[in-house]
GUGU-253252 format. One record per residue (C-alpha): residue in one letter; y, z, x. Coordinates in steps of 0.5 Angstrom, whole numbers, plus 500, padded with zeros to 3 digits. Example, Ala and Ser with C-alpha at 12.3 -4.5 7.8 and 13.67 -1.06 7.14 Angstrom:
BEGIN
> rest, c2, c3, c1
> a, 491, 516, 525 $
> s, 498, 514, 527 $
//
This chain:
BEGIN
> rest, c2, c3, c1
> m, 633, 526, 906 $
> t, 637, 530, 911 $
> t, 643, 528, 914 $
> n, 640, 526, 921 $
> e, 634, 522, 918 $
> a, 633, 515, 921 $
> t, 636, 510, 916 $
> i, 637, 502, 915 $
> d, 642, 499, 911 $
> m, 647, 493, 910 $
> g, 654, 497, 912 $
> p, 658, 502, 909 $
> g, 658, 503, 902 $
> t, 651, 500, 901 $
> h, 645, 504, 900 $
> a, 641, 508, 906 $
> v, 634, 507, 906 $
> p, 631, 512, 910 $
> l, 625, 510, 914 $
> s, 621, 515, 912 $
> l, 620, 511, 906 $
> f, 615, 506, 909 $
> r, 612, 512, 913 $
> d, 610, 516, 907 $
> n, 607, 509, 904 $
> r, 603, 508, 910 $
> l, 601, 516, 909 $
> r, 599, 515, 902 $
> v, 595, 509, 902 $
> c, 591, 512, 909 $
> n, 590, 519, 904 $
> a, 587, 514, 898 $
> l, 583, 511, 903 $
> k, 580, 517, 906 $
> t, 577, 519, 899 $
> i, 573, 513, 899 $
> p, 565, 514, 901 $
> n, 563, 511, 908 $
> i, 570, 508, 909 $
> g, 569, 510, 916 $
> d, 571, 515, 922 $
> d, 577, 516, 926 $
> k, 577, 509, 929 $
> t, 578, 506, 923 $
> y, 585, 502, 923 $
> i, 589, 498, 917 $
> l, 591, 492, 920 $
> l, 596, 488, 917 $
> q, 600, 481, 919 $
> g, 607, 480, 918 $
> g, 610, 474, 915 $
> n, 612, 468, 919 $
> s, 619, 463, 919 $
> i, 618, 457, 915 $
> n, 621, 451, 917 $
> f, 624, 446, 912 $
> y, 619, 441, 912 $
> n, 618, 437, 919 $
> t, 625, 439, 921 $
> d, 628, 445, 926 $
> t, 632, 448, 920 $
> e, 628, 454, 917 $
> y, 628, 458, 911 $
> v, 632, 464, 910 $
> f, 626, 469, 912 $
> r, 624, 474, 907 $
> q, 618, 479, 910 $
> e, 611, 479, 907 $
> p, 611, 484, 901 $
> f, 606, 489, 903 $
> f, 608, 489, 910 $
> t, 615, 491, 908 $
> y, 612, 497, 904 $
> f, 608, 499, 910 $
> f, 613, 498, 915 $
> g, 620, 496, 913 $
> v, 620, 491, 918 $
> r, 626, 485, 917 $
> e, 623, 480, 923 $
> p, 618, 475, 923 $
> e, 611, 474, 927 $
> f, 609, 482, 927 $
> y, 603, 485, 926 $
> g, 602, 492, 924 $
> a, 596, 497, 925 $
> v, 595, 504, 922 $
> n, 590, 509, 924 $
> v, 587, 511, 917 $
> f, 585, 518, 919 $
> t, 591, 520, 924 $
> g, 596, 516, 920 $
> k, 599, 514, 927 $
> s, 602, 507, 927 $
> t, 603, 501, 932 $
> l, 607, 495, 931 $
> f, 606, 489, 935 $
> a, 612, 484, 936 $
> p, 612, 477, 938 $
> r, 613, 476, 946 $
> l, 619, 472, 946 $
> p, 621, 467, 951 $
> q, 628, 469, 955 $
> e, 631, 463, 953 $
> y, 630, 466, 946 $
> a, 636, 470, 947 $
> t, 641, 464, 949 $
> w, 640, 462, 941 $
> m, 638, 468, 937 $
> g, 640, 474, 941 $
> t, 639, 479, 946 $
> l, 631, 480, 946 $
> w, 629, 487, 943 $
> t, 624, 491, 948 $
> p, 618, 495, 945 $
> d, 622, 502, 945 $
> d, 628, 498, 941 $
> y, 623, 496, 935 $
> k, 620, 503, 936 $
> n, 627, 507, 935 $
> r, 629, 501, 929 $
> y, 623, 502, 925 $
> c, 621, 510, 927 $
> v, 613, 508, 928 $
> d, 609, 512, 934 $
> e, 608, 506, 938 $
> v, 610, 498, 939 $
> r, 606, 493, 944 $
> y, 606, 486, 944 $
> v, 602, 481, 939 $
> d, 598, 478, 945 $
> e, 595, 485, 946 $
> l, 592, 486, 939 $
> d, 585, 485, 942 $
> a, 586, 490, 948 $
> f, 589, 495, 943 $
> f, 583, 495, 939 $
> t, 578, 495, 944 $
> e, 582, 501, 948 $
> h, 581, 505, 942 $
> k, 574, 503, 940 $
> a, 576, 501, 933 $
> s, 570, 501, 929 $
> k, 572, 498, 923 $
> l, 579, 494, 922 $
> l, 581, 494, 914 $
> l, 584, 487, 913 $
> l, 589, 485, 907 $
> k, 585, 480, 902 $
> g, 587, 479, 894 $
> k, 588, 475, 889 $
> n, 595, 475, 885 $
> s, 594, 476, 878 $
> d, 600, 472, 876 $
> s, 600, 466, 881 $
> h, 593, 467, 882 $
> l, 594, 465, 890 $
> v, 590, 469, 895 $
> i, 593, 473, 901 $
> q, 590, 472, 907 $
> p, 587, 477, 912 $
> a, 590, 478, 918 $
> s, 588, 474, 924 $
> f, 588, 474, 932 $
> d, 584, 471, 938 $
> g, 578, 476, 939 $
> i, 578, 479, 932 $
> d, 571, 476, 931 $
> k, 568, 482, 935 $
> y, 570, 487, 931 $
> n, 567, 490, 924 $
> c, 572, 487, 919 $
> d, 572, 489, 912 $
> v, 576, 485, 907 $
> d, 574, 488, 900 $
> t, 577, 495, 901 $
> l, 584, 495, 902 $
> y, 588, 490, 897 $
> p, 586, 494, 891 $
> v, 588, 501, 894 $
> a, 594, 499, 897 $
> a, 596, 495, 890 $
> e, 595, 501, 886 $
> c, 599, 506, 891 $
> r, 605, 501, 890 $
> v, 604, 501, 882 $
> i, 607, 509, 883 $
> k, 614, 509, 886 $
> s, 615, 515, 890 $
> p, 622, 518, 890 $
> a, 625, 514, 896 $
> e, 623, 508, 893 $
> i, 626, 510, 886 $
> e, 633, 510, 889 $
> v, 632, 504, 893 $
> l, 630, 501, 885 $
> r, 636, 505, 882 $
> y, 641, 502, 887 $
> v, 639, 495, 887 $
> a, 639, 495, 879 $
> k, 646, 498, 879 $
> v, 648, 492, 884 $
> s, 645, 487, 879 $
> s, 648, 491, 873 $
> d, 655, 490, 876 $
> a, 654, 483, 877 $
> h, 652, 482, 871 $
> k, 658, 485, 868 $
> l, 662, 481, 872 $
> v, 659, 475, 870 $
> m, 660, 476, 863 $
> k, 668, 477, 864 $
> k, 668, 471, 868 $
> m, 664, 466, 864 $
> k, 668, 461, 859 $
> p, 667, 455, 855 $
> g, 667, 449, 859 $
> m, 665, 452, 866 $
> k, 658, 450, 868 $
> e, 652, 455, 868 $
> y, 652, 455, 876 $
> e, 659, 458, 876 $
> g, 656, 464, 873 $
> e, 650, 464, 878 $
> s, 655, 464, 884 $
> q, 659, 470, 881 $
> f, 652, 473, 881 $
> l, 650, 472, 888 $
> h, 657, 473, 891 $
> h, 658, 480, 888 $
> s, 650, 482, 890 $
> y, 651, 480, 897 $
> a, 659, 481, 898 $
> v, 659, 488, 895 $
> g, 651, 490, 895 $
> g, 649, 488, 901 $
> c, 643, 484, 898 $
> r, 642, 478, 902 $
> h, 637, 476, 897 $
> v, 636, 475, 890 $
> s, 629, 477, 887 $
> y, 628, 470, 884 $
> t, 632, 463, 882 $
> c, 637, 465, 877 $
> i, 636, 463, 870 $
> c, 643, 461, 867 $
> g, 641, 458, 860 $
> s, 647, 456, 855 $
> g, 646, 453, 849 $
> r, 638, 450, 848 $
> n, 637, 451, 855 $
> g, 636, 459, 853 $
> s, 629, 457, 850 $
> i, 627, 455, 857 $
> l, 624, 461, 860 $
> h, 624, 460, 867 $
> y, 630, 455, 867 $
> g, 634, 454, 873 $
> h, 628, 451, 877 $
> g, 630, 445, 882 $
> a, 629, 440, 876 $
> a, 634, 444, 872 $
> p, 639, 447, 876 $
> n, 643, 451, 872 $
> d, 648, 445, 871 $
> k, 650, 444, 864 $
> v, 657, 445, 862 $
> v, 657, 451, 857 $
> h, 660, 450, 850 $
> d, 664, 454, 845 $
> g, 660, 458, 841 $
> e, 653, 457, 845 $
> m, 649, 463, 847 $
> l, 648, 465, 854 $
> l, 641, 467, 857 $
> f, 642, 470, 864 $
> d, 637, 473, 867 $
> m, 638, 475, 875 $
> g, 636, 480, 879 $
> a, 638, 482, 887 $
> n, 634, 484, 892 $
> y, 635, 490, 897 $
> f, 631, 491, 903 $
> g, 625, 488, 899 $
> y, 626, 492, 893 $
> a, 627, 488, 887 $
> a, 631, 488, 880 $
> d, 631, 484, 874 $
> i, 635, 484, 869 $
> t, 637, 479, 863 $
> c, 643, 479, 859 $
> s, 644, 475, 852 $
> y, 651, 474, 849 $
> p, 656, 468, 846 $
> v, 660, 465, 852 $
> n, 667, 466, 847 $
> g, 666, 473, 847 $
> k, 665, 473, 839 $
> f, 657, 474, 835 $
> t, 656, 469, 830 $
> d, 653, 472, 824 $
> d, 646, 467, 826 $
> q, 647, 470, 833 $
> r, 648, 477, 831 $
> l, 642, 476, 827 $
> i, 637, 474, 833 $
> y, 640, 479, 838 $
> n, 640, 485, 833 $
> a, 633, 483, 832 $
> v, 631, 483, 839 $
> l, 635, 489, 841 $
> a, 631, 493, 836 $
> a, 625, 491, 839 $
> c, 627, 493, 846 $
> q, 630, 500, 843 $
> a, 624, 501, 840 $
> v, 620, 501, 846 $
> h, 625, 505, 849 $
> d, 624, 510, 844 $
> n, 616, 510, 845 $
> a, 614, 509, 852 $
> k, 612, 514, 856 $
> a, 606, 516, 860 $
> g, 599, 515, 857 $
> v, 602, 510, 852 $
> n, 598, 503, 852 $
> w, 602, 498, 854 $
> v, 599, 493, 849 $
> d, 601, 498, 844 $
> m, 608, 497, 846 $
> h, 608, 489, 846 $
> e, 605, 490, 839 $
> l, 610, 494, 837 $
> a, 616, 490, 840 $
> n, 613, 484, 836 $
> r, 613, 487, 830 $
> v, 620, 490, 830 $
> m, 623, 483, 832 $
> l, 618, 480, 826 $
> s, 621, 484, 821 $
> k, 628, 484, 823 $
> l, 627, 476, 822 $
> k, 624, 477, 816 $
> d, 630, 481, 813 $
> g, 634, 475, 816 $
> g, 630, 470, 812 $
> l, 627, 466, 817 $
> l, 620, 469, 816 $
> q, 616, 471, 809 $
> g, 610, 475, 808 $
> d, 606, 480, 811 $
> v, 608, 483, 818 $
> d, 601, 485, 820 $
> a, 598, 478, 818 $
> m, 604, 474, 822 $
> i, 601, 478, 828 $
> e, 594, 477, 826 $
> a, 596, 469, 826 $
> g, 600, 469, 833 $
> i, 607, 468, 830 $
> n, 609, 473, 835 $
> g, 607, 468, 840 $
> v, 611, 463, 837 $
> f, 618, 466, 837 $
> q, 616, 470, 844 $
> p, 611, 466, 848 $
> h, 611, 471, 854 $
> g, 609, 478, 855 $
> l, 613, 484, 854 $
> g, 615, 485, 861 $
> h, 611, 487, 868 $
> l, 611, 491, 873 $
> i, 616, 491, 878 $
> g, 618, 494, 885 $
> i, 617, 490, 892 $
> d, 615, 484, 888 $
> v, 619, 482, 882 $
> h, 612, 481, 878 $
> d, 609, 487, 882 $
> v, 602, 488, 884 $
> g, 597, 492, 880 $
> g, 597, 489, 874 $
> y, 589, 486, 873 $
> l, 586, 490, 879 $
> d, 578, 490, 878 $
> d, 578, 497, 875 $
> c, 584, 495, 870 $
> p, 583, 493, 862 $
> p, 583, 486, 863 $
> r, 588, 481, 860 $
> p, 588, 481, 852 $
> t, 585, 475, 849 $
> r, 589, 476, 842 $
> k, 593, 470, 839 $
> g, 601, 473, 842 $
> f, 598, 477, 847 $
> t, 595, 473, 852 $
> s, 601, 473, 857 $
> l, 602, 480, 858 $
> r, 602, 481, 865 $
> f, 599, 488, 865 $
> a, 595, 492, 859 $
> r, 595, 499, 863 $
> n, 596, 505, 860 $
> l, 603, 507, 863 $
> k, 603, 513, 868 $
> a, 609, 517, 871 $
> g, 613, 513, 877 $
> m, 611, 506, 874 $
> y, 617, 501, 874 $
> v, 617, 496, 869 $
> t, 621, 491, 865 $
> f, 622, 492, 858 $
> e, 624, 484, 856 $
> p, 623, 482, 849 $
> g, 626, 475, 847 $
> c, 626, 471, 841 $
> y, 627, 464, 843 $
> f, 627, 457, 838 $
> i, 622, 453, 842 $
> k, 621, 446, 839 $
> h, 614, 444, 841 $
> l, 612, 451, 838 $
> l, 615, 451, 832 $
> d, 613, 444, 831 $
> e, 606, 446, 832 $
> a, 607, 452, 828 $
> l, 609, 448, 822 $
> k, 603, 443, 822 $
> c, 598, 449, 822 $
> p, 597, 452, 815 $
> e, 595, 459, 818 $
> k, 602, 460, 821 $
> s, 606, 455, 817 $
> k, 606, 460, 811 $
> f, 610, 465, 814 $
> l, 616, 460, 817 $
> v, 621, 459, 812 $
> a, 623, 452, 815 $
> d, 629, 450, 811 $
> q, 632, 457, 814 $
> l, 629, 455, 822 $
> k, 632, 448, 822 $
> r, 639, 451, 823 $
> f, 637, 454, 829 $
> e, 633, 448, 833 $
> h, 639, 448, 838 $
> f, 640, 456, 838 $
> g, 636, 457, 845 $
> g, 634, 464, 845 $
> v, 636, 471, 846 $
> r, 632, 476, 851 $
> i, 634, 483, 854 $
> e, 631, 485, 859 $
> d, 632, 492, 863 $
> d, 629, 495, 869 $
> v, 626, 502, 867 $
> l, 622, 508, 871 $
> i, 617, 511, 866 $
> t, 616, 519, 866 $
> e, 612, 524, 863 $
> n, 616, 525, 857 $
> g, 620, 518, 856 $
> c, 623, 513, 860 $
> e, 630, 512, 864 $
> n, 633, 505, 864 $
> f, 637, 503, 871 $
> a, 640, 496, 868 $
> i, 647, 499, 866 $
> v, 650, 494, 862 $
> p, 653, 493, 855 $
> r, 647, 492, 850 $
> t, 650, 493, 843 $
> v, 654, 487, 840 $
> e, 660, 492, 839 $
> e, 659, 494, 847 $
> i, 659, 487, 848 $
> e, 665, 484, 844 $
> a, 669, 490, 847 $
> w, 667, 489, 855 $
> m, 668, 481, 854 $
> a, 675, 482, 850 $
> s, 678, 488, 855 $
//
């Protein structure tokens, strides 16, 4: 990045995001589209619709705005109600800003002109939203490529852009989504630096929380410390998901922290904490989990479970690289963890037979990890030409089943949880119960769980971990005591 390149940031000390990042994203998608037969001529356009402001129910109070992820990827625009067009063959980009009434300035600030937005976002042209029809008529658009596709995690469908008069144009809603989603899977050098920054901010926030948490505090006090550091120091106005701050048995609730369980338990001496939190910077996500005893000293049982999960995580770090299959990494992590639990006397029998019976899914019901980028669970997992979701016991929750590629950014997040209903079902199942040492497992019924989650860049010959936090038992104890 040259010193005079246009950037956006959150002030001194925060990462300067080059506007060329979004230009390069647009060109990457255009170049991929141009390889598709019959994609069209030089009057073929991508048309995207940005996010809208959303009110609290029927009130005049709005949620804090977050841009639609694909619109972020293409343009980096932070304001609502925008559209954007890109000529597939020339790469020329046009933003369409809402035409706001003059009284808007009284309440919300000075009205920006099209030239202001053009300079802010380094696009070729800016017009108003009410000029969309005139723009495409003027440019004799032969085809509009619109974004429509189903998210393989939420199963929700992104709806294509729409405006008054769009029906007169030749609109294609099938081509763009899989191409743009696949482009998002491989991160550019500029994207990698944003991801490195937000992971560093999140890592430092986790380390601060480790120091601050003490018996007698509420779980949400740890959440508040994380949020404060991420915003006050890192300039991250948003987090990527609701913070998960589980203590004791709450650590076995995989998505704890939601409205019905709002991180409000008092933390007791001797309990494990499982804190899963990630900041978000200009739309790019971090997702890091740290597990540790609130008093800073591991018991023998806590050490057993933690080291089983750590060994699983380390095995994936040692083996993941371009060309390796993600399902194989999930199986490797599960195999290592089950072996450690067997060594600790919680399981018995052959580990291969345990996996065949689905014992791995009893202790780790989620997948090894997921793609991450603009979305915390990023797109590209189960596109039409990708391997389908596995159907084996203990593998059905994997968020993708692809071979890894250099430039992919993924989480490694093995875990071990003592979830009552899963253990009860397994103990009643002859196929599974023969592997469980019931009297030894009984002492873990209030344990909760352990998860270790790293944010990892895949390279040709290995991987690079962006989560820089204490990970071994010794490192955690030393950090919390320092």
